[in-house]
DRENKOLDO-85340 format. One record per residue (C-alpha): residue number from 1; residue in three letters; x negated, y, z negated. Coordinates in Angstrom, 3 decimals. Example, Ala and Ser with C-alpha at 12.3 -4.5 7.8 and 13.67 -1.06 7.14 Angstrom:
+-----+-----+----------+----------+----------+
:   i :  aa :        X :        Y :        Z :
+-----+-----+----------+----------+----------+
:   1 : ALA :  -12.300 :   -4.500 :   -7.800 :
:   2 : SER :  -13.670 :   -1.060 :   -7.140 :
+-----+-----+----------+----------+----------+
//
This chain:
+-----+-----+----------+----------+----------+
:   i :  aa :        X :        Y :        Z :
+-----+-----+----------+----------+----------+
:   1 : MET :   22.753 :   45.554 :   28.703 :
:   2 : ILE :   20.219 :   43.034 :   30.013 :
:   3 : PHE :   17.991 :   41.201 :   27.559 :
:   4 : GLU :   14.776 :   39.767 :   28.924 :
:   5 : ILE :   13.190 :   36.731 :   27.331 :
:   6 : ASP :    9.710 :   35.963 :   28.639 :
:   7 : THR :    8.762 :   32.432 :   27.652 :
:   8 : SER :    5.812 :   32.202 :   30.033 :
:   9 : GLY :    3.261 :   29.736 :   28.721 :
:  10 : LEU :    5.724 :   28.060 :   26.342 :
:  11 : HIS :    6.676 :   24.439 :   26.874 :
:  12 : CYS :    9.913 :   22.545 :   26.374 :
:  13 : PRO :   11.981 :   23.005 :   24.228 :
:  14 : MET :   10.894 :   26.577 :   23.380 :
:  15 : PRO :   12.506 :   28.375 :   26.381 :
:  16 : LEU :   15.862 :   26.779 :   25.549 :
:  17 : LEU :   15.526 :   27.507 :   21.821 :
:  18 : LYS :   14.718 :   31.159 :   22.497 :
:  19 : LEU :   17.765 :   31.399 :   24.771 :
:  20 : LYS :   20.012 :   29.905 :   22.073 :
:  21 : MET :   18.647 :   32.289 :   19.414 :
:  22 : THR :   19.243 :   35.303 :   21.645 :
:  23 : LEU :   22.789 :   34.185 :   22.470 :
:  24 : ARG :   23.614 :   33.828 :   18.753 :
:  25 : GLN :   22.387 :   37.356 :   18.035 :
:  26 : GLN :   24.329 :   39.090 :   20.819 :
:  27 : ALA :   27.940 :   40.023 :   21.450 :
:  28 : ASP :   30.155 :   38.138 :   23.883 :
:  29 : ASP :   29.382 :   40.321 :   26.903 :
:  30 : VAL :   25.675 :   39.669 :   27.338 :
:  31 : HIS :   23.359 :   39.305 :   30.323 :
:  32 : ILE :   20.051 :   37.556 :   29.744 :
:  33 : ARG :   17.122 :   37.179 :   32.098 :
:  34 : LEU :   14.912 :   34.300 :   31.002 :
:  35 : ILE :   11.472 :   33.856 :   32.548 :
:  36 : SER :    9.695 :   30.531 :   32.189 :
:  37 : THR :    6.649 :   28.776 :   33.579 :
:  38 : ASP :    7.685 :   25.335 :   32.320 :
:  39 : PRO :    9.081 :   23.222 :   35.190 :
:  40 : MET :   11.315 :   21.300 :   32.730 :
:  41 : SER :   13.144 :   24.530 :   31.941 :
:  42 : GLN :   14.850 :   24.317 :   35.347 :
:  43 : GLN :   16.754 :   21.272 :   34.237 :
:  44 : ASP :   17.120 :   22.175 :   30.527 :
:  45 : ILE :   18.428 :   25.712 :   30.985 :
:  46 : LYS :   20.852 :   24.774 :   33.760 :
:  47 : ARG :   22.250 :   21.815 :   31.800 :
:  48 : TYR :   22.704 :   23.888 :   28.639 :
:  49 : CYS :   24.469 :   26.662 :   30.550 :
:  50 : ASP :   26.862 :   24.137 :   32.099 :
:  51 : ILE :   27.692 :   22.669 :   28.686 :
:  52 : ALA :   28.010 :   26.070 :   26.957 :
:  53 : GLY :   30.179 :   27.602 :   29.696 :
:  54 : LEU :   27.573 :   30.123 :   30.826 :
:  55 : VAL :   26.911 :   31.303 :   34.372 :
:  56 : CYS :   23.306 :   30.633 :   35.343 :
:  57 : ILE :   21.718 :   31.795 :   38.572 :
:  58 : GLN :   18.194 :   30.529 :   39.066 :
:  59 : HIS :   15.511 :   32.239 :   41.116 :
:  60 : PHE :   12.037 :   30.938 :   41.869 :
:  61 : ASN :    9.339 :   33.559 :   41.936 :
:  62 : ASP :    6.476 :   32.090 :   43.931 :
:  63 : ASP :    4.000 :   34.911 :   43.697 :
:  64 : LYS :    1.284 :   32.432 :   42.682 :
:  65 : GLN :    2.519 :   32.593 :   39.085 :
:  66 : ASN :    5.071 :   29.769 :   39.436 :
:  67 : LYS :    7.688 :   31.488 :   37.322 :
:  68 : PHE :   11.271 :   30.361 :   37.060 :
:  69 : ILE :   13.758 :   33.172 :   36.530 :
:  70 : PHE :   17.258 :   32.592 :   35.189 :
:  71 : ASP :   20.009 :   35.221 :   35.095 :
:  72 : ILE :   22.499 :   34.078 :   32.481 :
:  73 : HIS :   25.804 :   35.554 :   31.340 :
:  74 : LYS :   29.009 :   34.383 :   29.742 :
:  75 : LYS :   31.953 :   33.590 :   32.011 :
+-----+-----+----------+----------+----------+
//
């Protein structure tokens, strides 16, 4: 199952906090798609995933909305 977290319009640290809350509420085998418009989330989300042992694939959606899309799942 894929959970989508849309944090568009929220600034640091809210995208990361919402990711952490979702991870705590879900089972081990989880896939999360996080959408953010905060440029700092690129660095924050990637760093947290590295520390927490999560796989994070980042996509940049440049359809004039400047959204950052992260596909995250546990290793």
